[in-house]
C-alpha positions in Angstrom: -27.9 -113.4 69.4 -27.4 -114.2 66.1 -23.8 -113.4 64.4 -23.3 -112.4 60.8 -20.5 -114.5 59.7 -18.6 -114.6 56.6 -16.8 -117.7 54.7 -15.2 -118.8 51.0 -14.8 -121.7 50.2 -12.5 -122.4 47.5 -13.9 -125.4 45.0 -11.1 -128.7 44.5 -13.4 -130.1 41.7 -14.6 -132.4 43.4 -18.5 -132.5 45.4 -17.0 -130.4 48.3 -18.6 -130.1 51.9 -19.0 -126.5 52.5 -18.8 -127.0 55.7 -14.8 -126.6 54.7 -14.8 -123.2 54.9 -14.5 -122.7 58.2 -11.9 -122.0 60.4 -9.2 -125.4 61.5 -12.1 -127.5 59.8 -10.8 -130.8 57.7 -13.0 -133.3 58.9 -15.9 -133.2 56.8 -17.6 -135.3 60.1 -17.0 -131.9 62.1 -20.7 -130.8 63.0 -21.3 -127.2 62.8 -23.3 -123.5 63.3 -26.8 -123.4 62.5 -27.7 -120.4 60.3 -31.2 -118.3 60.3 -30.0 -117.1 56.4 -27.0 -118.4 54.4 -26.3 -116.5 50.8 -24.1 -117.5 48.5 -21.7 -116.7 45.5 -19.3 -117.5 43.4 -16.6 -115.3 43.3 -16.0 -112.1 40.5 -12.6 -114.0 39.6 -14.5 -118.0 38.6 -14.9 -119.2 35.0 -16.9 -121.2 36.0 -20.1 -121.7 37.8 -21.0 -123.5 41.0 -23.7 -126.1 41.7 -25.1 -127.2 45.2 -26.9 -129.6 46.1 -26.6 -132.6 48.2 -24.2 -134.5 48.5 -25.2 -135.8 45.3 -24.3 -132.5 43.9 -22.9 -132.4 40.4 -23.4 -130.6 37.2 -26.6 -132.7 35.8 -28.5 -133.1 38.8 -27.9 -129.8 41.6 -30.3 -127.8 43.6 -28.8 -123.8 42.8 -27.5 -123.5 39.3 -24.7 -120.2 40.8 -24.0 -118.8 37.1 -20.7 -117.8 35.7 -20.3 -113.9 37.1 -20.7 -111.1 34.2 -17.2 -109.9 33.7 -15.3 -110.1 36.8 -18.4 -108.5 38.0 -20.1 -110.6 41.0 -23.6 -112.1 40.4 -26.2 -112.1 42.5 -26.2 -114.0 45.7 -28.2 -117.0 46.0 -30.4 -117.0 49.1 -31.4 -120.0 51.5 -33.7 -118.4 54.1 -34.4 -117.0 56.3 -35.4 -120.2 58.5 -38.1 -118.7 61.1 -37.1 -122.5 63.8 -34.7 -125.3 62.3 -31.2 -124.2 61.9 -29.6 -125.1 58.5 -25.4 -126.1 58.7 -22.5 -125.6 56.8 -21.8 -129.1 56.9 -25.6 -130.7 55.2 -24.7 -128.5 52.2 -21.9 -130.0 48.8 -20.4 -127.9 45.9 -19.1 -128.5 43.2 -17.0 -126.4 40.5 -14.0 -125.9 39.5 -10.6 -126.4 40.9 -9.3 -123.7 42.7 -12.5 -121.6 42.1 -14.0 -119.1 44.7 -17.8 -119.6 46.7 -18.2 -116.9 48.6 -20.8 -117.6 51.9 -22.4 -115.6 54.1 -24.9 -115.5 57.0 -26.4 -114.7 59.8 -26.5 -117.5 62.6 -29.1 -118.6 64.8 
């Protein structure tokens, strides 16, 4: 049976692997649990957008654009899934944004 999980990734200002939000994960080679669905949202205290994609993600080349939250109110969450078969893992997704800003992650595991 799946589980609901939540994480907060503090961005470094460089390209960050989302699996670094997992408790105790400091090594980017770590594989992790598969998710049926993920939701990504910029924290309400952020001051800049977040870009999400593969390991080459940048402001110019990205898969998802998570806009700056308007007036310290969280914007809508971006959905990845739900997937009927085959999970998505946090270790497969990367983000780039301003250092010390936060990407909120919620998901439901397979």
